[in-house]
N, C-alpha and C positions, 0 to 999 in steps of 0.2 A: 413466352411470344417471341415472334422474330424481331430483330431490331431493323428499324427503316429509317431514312435520312431524306430529307427533301433539302435540294439546294441547287443554285444554278451551275456550281461544280460538280456534276453528277459524279463523274468519275472519282474525284479525290474523297468526297464525302461517303461514296458506296465502300471504297475501301476501309474507311473508319468504322463503318456500320458493320461490316462483316468481321473486323476484328473484336469490336464490341459484344457481337453477338456471340463469339467463341467463349467471351468470358463468362456471360450469363445468358440463358435462354429466357429469363424472366425480366430482362431489361428491353425497353423500347428506347431508340434514340430518336428523338424529334429534333430536327435541325431547320431552323427559320433561314430563309434567303437572306432576309437583310441581317441579321446577326450573326449567321454562321456558327450558331451554337448548338450543342447537345444537351438534351433534357432526358434526366432519368425518370422513367416511366413508374417507378414504386415511389419515391420522395418527392418527384417534381424539381428537383435542384437542377440548376443550368449551369453549363460550363462552356467558355468560350475557346478552351484548350484541350486539344485531344488528351494529352498526357495526364491533366488534371481529370479528366471524365473517366479514363481506365483505372486511375488511383481509387476513384470514388467508387467504382462498380465493387471492389474488393470489400468494401463495408458491408455490402448485401450478400455477396459470395462466401466471405471469409477465406478467400484465398491467399496464401502467404508463399509466395513464389521465391523469397530471399531467406537463405538460412546460414546460420554462423558455422563456420568450419571448425570452431573450437567445441562448442556444446551442442550443436546442433539446433538450436532455438530459432523459429521461423518468424519471419516479420512480413507485413503486407507492402511495406515501403523500404526502399533501399536507404533511404536518409536515416530510418529507424535502426536498419541493421547497421550503419556506419556509428551511429551514436552509442550502439550496444556494445562494439567492439571495443570501446574505450574501457570497458569493466575489466576486460581481460589484458589491455595494455597498461591500464591505469593512468591513461592521458588525460590531463586536465588544461584544455586551451583557454579557458576563461577564468580571469583573475579579478578579484575585488581590488578597486582603486584605493578603498579606505583600509583595508585590514590584510591585504594581499592573499586571502583564502582563495583556493583555486577550486574550480568545478570542472565536470566534464560536458556539462550541457549549459548552455545560455539562460535557459528559462530558469535553471536553479541559482545560478548568479543573479538574475532578476529578483527572484524570491529572498535570497540572502540579503541583497542591498536593503532591504524594508527593515531588516533588524537593526540596521543604524539610524534609519529615520523615526523608527516607532510609529508609522502609520498605519492605523487600522480603519480604511474606509468603509469596510463590509461587516453588517451587523444582522445576527439572527432575529428573524420577526417573533420568533416564540420566546427566547429567554434573554435577548439583547446581548449578547455575547459578542464581542468585536474581533475581527480578524483583518490581517494585512492582506490575505489574497482570497480572490473569490472562491478558489479551489478548496480552500481549508474551509470557508463558511459551508459549501456545499457538502464537504465530508462531515463536517459537525452537523449538519440538518439531518444527516442519516441516522444520527444518534437519537432523534426524536421520532423518526418513521420507522426505524429498525428495518429499513430497506438494503438490501445486498445485491446490488446488479451486477457484479463481476462474479464469474464462476470459472474454477479450473478445468481446463478440458480432459484433466487426467483422471481426477476423484470427484469432480462436480462440487468440491466445497466452496462455499459462496462467501463473498467479502464485500464489504460497504466501500471500500478504496482499492482503486487499482494498484497501487505502490504495494499493497500488502498481499494481492494476488500475484504479483511479481515476486515479492520476495518467498512467498509459499511455494511458487513452481521451482524454485531451487531445491525444494526438499526431494522433489522427484528425480531430479538429474544428480544430485548429491555433488554438485560440484563446489569446490571449496578453493578458491583461488587465492585466498589472502591468509598469511601465515604470520603467528607472533614471533618477532624477533628473539623475545626472552624466553618462551618456553614451547615454541613451535606448534602451538595449538593453532588447528586451521578455522577459517572461516568463511562463508559463502557471501557474506557481503562486509564491505571495508568499515562501514559504520559499526558493525557488530565487533570486528577487531579492535576500533578505536575504543569502544565501550569496555572490551576485556584488557585491553592496555592500562586503563586506569586502575586495575586491581593490582598493579606492579609499580605504578607510580604514585597512587593514593590521590590522583588529581581530582578536583571538584570545580569544574569550571563553571557550575551554574548556582548562582547565588539570588536567593529572595529579595526583593526589594523593599519588603516591609521590615522583615528582621534580620536581613543578611546571614540565615543559615545557608549553608553551601551544600551542594549535592553532586554526585558523579554523573546522574543521568538527568536529562531535561524532564523525563516522565516523572520521575519522583519529585521534581522541583513542582510540576504543575499539579500534582496531588498534594503537594504541601501548601500552595496557594490557596486551596479551597478552605484550609483552616481559617485563613484570614477573610474571605469573603463570606463563609459560610453557605455557598451555593448547594443546594441538593437537586440536582436533575434528573435522579433515578428514585422512582416511586413503586413500592411493591403493588402489585395486581391484587393480592389478596386484603391486605390490612391498610394499604395506603402510607405506609411508613416511607419516608423519604431518605435518601442516602446522596453524599457526594461523589462516591465512586460505584461504578457499576460492580466491581468485584465484591464489594461490601454487600450490596443488594443481592448478588448471587449466594453470597455466604447466608443471608438472612433468608433468604427463600427457603434453604433446607430445614428452618425452623417447621414450616408448613409442609413439605413433603416427605420431612424424615430420611431424606437421603443421606446416606453415609458413604461417600467414594474413598474414603482412605481407611485401610485393613491392615492390620499388624500381621507381618509374614511370619510370626511364630505361633501366636494363639488364635489368628483369624478374627480377632476381634474389630468391630468397625466403627469408625468416628466422622463425624460431617465436618471436622477441621483437621487439618494437617498437625496444626499446634499441639492438640489434644493427642493425636497419635504420637507425637514425639516425647511427650509427658508420660504417656503409657509405656513406651519402651524401657523407660528406666525402672520399671516395675519387674522387669526380666533381668535377672543378675547376670546371666550369663551371655546377654546381648553383646555382640562385638561393637566396640566404639565406632568403629568407623562407620558402621551403619547408620548411628544417630548421628555423626558429623554430616554425612551424606544428606540425611533428611532435614537437618537443621539449616545446611546450606540451601537447600532447594525450597526452604519453607513458603508453601503455597497455600493460601487459605481455601 
C-alpha cells in the first residue's frame, strides 16, 4: 500500500509520508489534524514523533541499517549498535552502588540490583516458581510450552531466549575477543572467560543456602537446589516418569527409543550414555590414555 498523511501542515507531513513509504510499501501512515500523529497500518500503533515512527517501521521490514565496523553485525537501531560496541571495547559505564560490580548496560545493572534485595515479585502460574525479573519468568514459561520464538538468520536454529540466540550467533562469526591471561585460551563471551578462569583459581562463588555446598557455576548450584526442593518439572511423554532436570529426561527417553548416540572409535560399539562409553574404552588395552581423559573431561550424558 502507499503511505498517505492527512494534516493541516500538508507540506511537512507529505515529506514524512514519502520517507515512510520508502521504508515499506506495506505501511500506511494516517496522521490526524488534531494530534499530528502517524499510525502504522499493520499494527495500528500510533507515534507522535517521526523518528519513533521510522524506527518502528523496521520492526516490520527487518531493516538493519547500522552495522558494526569490527564484526559486521547489523542492528535496526543506532543505540543498539552503540551498546554492542562495548563488547569490543569492554566499556562498563554502569556500576552497582552496593558491590561496585560494573556493567555495560543499565538494564543489566538494574537486574543485578535485585540480587541484593532478593525481591521476587513474579510468579509462574503453572508451577509457582518465583522470579526477580519479568523476562526471566517469561523465559521460564517457555519450558512449559516448549516455544522457541527466536531463530538464527544463518542456520535457522531456534531458541527460547534471545540471549541464547545472540550467543549462538557468535558461532557463525567465530569472533573470540576475550583471552585468558594464564593459558591464552580465547572465548567469544566474557562470561565464558570468567567461568574458565575459575579452573585456574578453583574459585567457587556460588553457595547453597541450605547446605552451604559451593559451586563454580550458578548453573550447577541451581541443579543442586532441586535436590532440596524435590521439584520435578519434566515428565516423560511415554511413561509419565518425572525428572528435575531436562537432560535427565533426555537420557531416560533413550530407554524408549533405544537411541545410542555414543560410539567407540575403536570397535564402533554404540552406547546410550557417554559414561558407559568411557567404561567400555578401558576394555581396549591399547587405547591411548589421552583419548580416555578427553572423554571423561567432556562427560555428557
